[in-house]
C-alpha positions as CSV (number, residue, x, y, z in Angstrom):
1,M,83.4,157.1,55.9
2,T,83.2,160.4,55.5
3,R,87.2,161.1,55.4
4,T,88.2,162.2,51.8
5,S,92.1,161.4,51.6
6,D,93.8,157.9,52.6
7,R,95.8,160.0,54.9
8,E,92.6,161.5,56.6
9,K,91.0,157.9,57.0
10,I,94.5,156.4,58.6
11,R,94.7,159.4,61.0
12,F,90.9,159.3,61.8
13,L,91.5,155.2,62.4
14,E,94.7,155.3,64.6
15,I,92.3,158.1,67.3
16,C,90.1,155.0,67.1
17,R,92.4,153.2,67.9
18,S,93.9,155.7,70.5
19,S,90.5,155.6,72.3
20,L,89.8,151.8,72.1
21,A,93.4,151.5,74.0
22,E,91.8,154.2,76.7
23,T,88.5,152.4,77.1
24,R,90.7,149.0,77.8
25,T,92.6,151.2,80.6
26,Q,89.9,152.2,81.9
27,I,88.0,148.6,81.4
28,Y,91.3,146.8,83.5
29,I,90.7,150.1,86.2
30,G,86.9,148.7,86.4
31,S,88.2,145.3,87.0
32,Q,90.7,146.1,89.7
33,I,88.5,148.3,92.0
34,G,86.1,145.8,92.0
35,Y,83.5,147.7,89.8
36,L,83.4,145.7,87.1
37,P,82.8,141.4,86.6
38,K,86.0,139.8,85.9
39,D,84.2,137.7,83.7
40,I,82.6,140.8,81.9
41,A,85.8,142.5,82.2
42,N,87.5,139.7,80.4
43,L,84.7,139.4,77.4
44,W,85.2,143.1,77.0
45,L,88.9,143.5,77.1
46,N,88.6,141.0,74.5
47,E,86.3,142.1,72.5
48,T,88.5,145.5,72.6
49,K,91.5,142.9,70.9
50,E,89.7,142.0,68.6
51,I,88.6,145.4,67.2
52,A,91.8,146.8,67.5
53,A,93.0,144.2,65.1
54,M,90.1,144.9,62.7
55,L,91.0,148.3,62.7
56,T,94.7,147.3,61.9
57,G,93.9,145.5,59.3
58,L,91.6,148.2,57.7
59,M,94.4,150.4,58.2
60,K,96.5,148.3,56.5
61,S,94.2,147.5,53.4
62,I,94.1,151.8,52.9
63,K,97.8,151.7,52.9
64,Q,98.3,149.4,50.1
65,E,95.2,150.5,48.5
66,G,97.6,153.8,48.5
67,A,100.8,152.0,47.1
68,S,98.6,150.8,43.8
């Protein structure tokens, strides 16, 4: 990661998580209007939830390292 301080890293990961939430919204919309097949949309939604959990875990890890 090119960010140097823990604060910068956390902010970068927060932006990543927000972008992921926007992606999830677009997947929901695509599925509801019939642009995406339901099975593909569900797969992608599950993957975005897993990635969000990983980002959250990484953020917690960075915060704990900074507190040590």
